[in-house]
C-alpha positions in Angstrom: 0.0 0.0 0.0 2.9 2.4 0.6 4.1 1.9 -2.9 0.6 2.7 -4.2 0.5 5.8 -2.0 3.8 6.9 -3.5 2.3 6.5 -7.0 -0.6 8.7 -5.9 1.5 11.3 -4.1 1.4 14.7 -5.9 4.2 16.2 -3.8 5.9 19.0 -5.7 9.4 17.9 -4.5 9.1 14.4 -6.1 11.7 13.9 -8.8 9.4 11.5 -10.7 6.1 13.4 -10.2 3.6 12.7 -13.0 3.3 15.7 -15.4 -0.5 15.4 -15.7 -3.5 13.5 -14.6 -3.4 11.0 -17.5 0.2 10.0 -16.7 -0.7 9.6 -13.0 -3.7 7.4 -13.9 -1.6 5.3 -16.2 1.0 4.7 -13.6 -1.6 3.6 -11.0 -3.3 1.4 -13.6 0.0 -0.3 -14.4 0.9 -0.7 -10.8 -2.5 -2.2 -10.0 -2.4 -4.5 -13.0 1.0 -5.9 -11.8 -0.4 -6.4 -8.3 -3.5 -8.1 -9.7 -1.4 -10.5 -11.7 0.7 -11.6 -8.7 -2.0 -11.4 -6.0 -2.9 -14.7 -4.3 -6.4 -15.9 -5.2 -6.8 -18.9 -2.7 -6.0 -19.6 0.9 -5.1 -17.0 3.4 -4.1 -14.5 0.7 -7.5 -14.6 -1.0 -8.6 -11.5 1.0 -5.6 -9.6 -0.4 -6.5 -10.6 -3.9 -10.1 -9.4 -3.4 -8.8 -6.1 -2.1 -6.7 -5.6 -5.1 -9.6 -6.5 -7.4 -11.7 -3.9 -5.6 -9.0 -1.2 -6.0 -8.7 -2.0 -9.7 -12.4 -1.7 -10.2 -12.7 1.6 -8.3 -9.7 3.1 -10.1 -11.3 2.2 -13.4 -14.7 3.7 -12.2 -13.4 6.9 -10.7 -9.9 7.2 -12.3 -10.8 10.2 -14.5 -11.7 12.2 -11.3 -8.9 11.0 -9.0 -5.9 12.8 -10.4 -7.3 16.3 -11.1 -4.8 17.7 -8.6 -2.0 17.0 -11.2 -3.8 19.3 -13.7 -4.4 22.3 -11.4 -2.1 23.2 -8.6 -4.8 24.9 -6.7 -6.7 21.6 -6.1 -5.3 19.7 -3.1 -4.6 16.0 -3.5 -6.8 15.2 -0.5 -9.7 16.9 1.2 -8.0 16.7 4.6 -7.5 20.4 4.9 -11.0 21.2 3.8 -12.5 18.6 6.2 -10.3 20.0 9.0 -11.6 23.5 8.2 -15.2 22.5 8.5 -14.6 20.4 11.6 -12.8 23.3 13.3 -15.6 25.7 12.4 -18.3 23.3 13.7 -16.2 22.5 16.9 -15.9 26.3 17.6 -19.6 26.8 17.1 -20.6 23.9 19.3 -18.3 25.2 22.0 -19.6 28.8 21.7 -23.2 27.7 21.6 -22.8 25.0 24.3 -24.6 22.5 22.1 -23.8 19.0 21.0 -24.3 19.7 17.3 -24.7 22.6 14.9 -28.1 21.5 13.5 -30.9 24.1 13.9 -28.4 26.6 15.3 -27.2 30.0 14.3 -25.4 28.3 11.3 -28.8 27.8 9.7 -29.7 31.4 10.0 -26.3 32.9 9.0 -25.3 30.3 6.4 -22.0 30.8 4.6 -21.3 34.0 6.4 -20.3 31.9 9.4 -17.7 30.0 7.4 -16.4 33.2 5.7 -16.0 34.9 9.1 -14.3 31.8 10.5 -11.9 31.7 7.5 -11.2 35.4 7.9 -10.5 35.1 11.6 -8.0 32.4 11.0 -5.7 34.7 9.0 -3.0 36.5 10.9 -4.0 39.9 9.3 -7.6 39.5 10.7 -6.3 38.5 14.1 -4.1 41.6 14.3 -7.0 43.7 13.1 -9.3 42.3 15.9 -6.6 42.7 18.6 -6.1 46.3 17.7 -9.7 47.3 18.1 -10.3 49.8 20.8 -13.9 49.8 22.0 -15.8 53.0 22.3 -17.6 52.6 25.6 -20.1 55.5 24.9 -21.1 54.1 21.5 -21.4 50.6 22.9 -23.8 51.8 25.6 -25.9 53.7 23.0 -26.1 50.6 20.8 -26.8 48.3 23.8 -29.7 50.7 25.0 -31.2 50.7 21.5 -31.1 46.9 21.3 -32.7 46.7 24.7 -35.4 49.1 23.6 -36.1 47.0 20.5 -36.2 43.8 22.4 -38.5 45.0 25.1 -41.9 44.1 23.4 -40.6 40.6 22.6 -39.4 40.1 26.2 -42.8 41.2 27.5 -44.6 38.8 25.2 -42.4 36.0 26.2 -42.9 36.8 29.9 -46.6 36.7 29.4 -46.4 33.2 27.9 -43.9 31.8 30.4 -45.5 33.3 33.6 -49.2 33.6 32.7 -50.4 32.9 36.2 -48.2 35.6 37.7 -49.3 38.0 35.0 -53.0 37.3 35.5 -52.6 37.8 39.3 -51.0 41.2 38.7 -53.8 42.2 36.3 -56.5 41.1 38.9 -54.8 43.1 41.6 -54.6 46.1 39.4 -58.2 45.8 38.3 -59.6 45.3 41.8 -57.4 47.8 43.7 -55.2 50.0 41.4 -53.7 51.8 44.4 -52.5 48.6 46.1 -51.1 47.2 42.8 -48.9 50.3 42.5 -50.7 51.7 39.4 -52.4 55.0 38.8 -56.1 54.8 38.0 
């Protein structure tokens, strides 16, 4: 398997690196054909023979799409970095949200913006920009007060639903004795 991995490796420092996808595919096809010819087909080695047959079949089926990284240097040979990026973003969100998964979370509402922000924050330039921010306390208080004002009706409605008995008791007291309830009639 190590020899096959060497045939598939697109490392730029390889002396014998295939010049394009077609050459890489031919090298792997030749290598697998040699393995298939010498693979055991009976006894304890039969499983190895079956594995090689499966590799040959898959290479034939997907071969045209396996070696695209040799055609365009921007395409990585594996998806490991991409999978790591998505895993890191999801791990950060799960930690920040205190949830076990990212389904039905802020990710659904914000979509790709979450990933773009995560990618931007991973760059050294963005980190320096964030660290050099100086908060304007007055502006923050103004914005926070405006958010509180806008959220007040929703908070009141939610309180009515969550604490209906308490709200009804308060209305009864106000209706029956406005002075005792603390209201002005």
